[in-house]
C-alpha positions in Angstrom: 5.1 -17.3 -2.8 3.3 -14.9 -5.3 3.7 -11.4 -4.8 1.5 -9.0 -6.7 2.7 -5.8 -8.5 1.0 -3.1 -7.5 0.7 0.3 -10.4 1.4 3.4 -8.7 4.3 5.9 -8.7 7.2 4.8 -7.0 7.3 7.9 -4.9 3.9 8.2 -4.1 3.1 9.6 -0.6 -0.2 7.5 -0.4 2.3 4.7 0.3 4.9 6.4 2.2 4.4 6.9 5.9 7.4 9.4 6.4 5.1 11.6 4.5 2.8 11.4 7.5 5.8 11.6 10.1 6.9 14.7 8.5 3.5 16.4 9.5 3.9 15.1 12.7 7.3 16.6 13.2 6.1 20.2 11.6 3.1 20.2 14.3 5.5 19.4 17.0 7.9 22.1 16.4 5.1 24.7 14.8 3.8 24.5 18.5 7.2 25.6 20.1 8.5 28.2 17.4 5.8 29.4 15.1 8.1 31.4 12.6 11.7 30.1 13.5 14.6 31.1 11.8 16.2 28.2 9.4 18.9 27.3 12.2 16.5 27.5 14.5 14.1 24.9 12.8 16.9 23.0 11.9 18.0 22.4 15.5 14.5 22.0 16.6 13.7 19.3 14.0 16.6 17.3 15.2 15.4 17.3 18.5 11.9 16.8 18.0 12.9 13.9 15.5 14.2 11.7 18.7 11.2 12.7 20.6 8.3 11.3 18.3 6.5 9.0 20.4 6.9 5.1 19.5 3.2 5.0 19.3 3.2 7.4 16.3 5.6 5.5 14.9 3.9 1.9 15.2 0.5 3.7 14.1 2.3 4.6 11.0 3.6 1.2 10.4 0.6 -0.6 11.4 -1.3 1.6 8.8 0.4 0.2 5.7 -2.1 -3.0 5.0 -4.9 0.0 5.0 -2.7 2.1 2.5 -2.0 -0.8 0.4 -6.1 -1.9 0.7 -6.8 1.5 -0.6 -4.6 1.8 -3.3 -5.8 -1.4 -4.4 -9.3 -0.2 -4.1 -9.0 3.2 -5.7 -7.3 1.5 -8.7 -3.7 4.2 -7.8 -6.3 7.2 -7.9 -6.6 9.8 -5.3 -6.6 8.4 -1.8 -7.6 10.2 1.5 -3.6 9.9 2.8 
């Protein structure tokens, strides 16, 4: 089996679906607590982490091939992710 090495930064947000997951979590938290204290924020994030819909996680996972394709098309340049 042959694997193609793709050149882009190892911590690229383009390929890291957790970057989008953090955005989902932030939206969930901010909808409940517009300006929480740090302690409240930690508690709410912990609570919301376990209530992220499975469909959201599946959609992020399924987006990986599209992300790879976009990174290849842009030759590791900026992407819309």
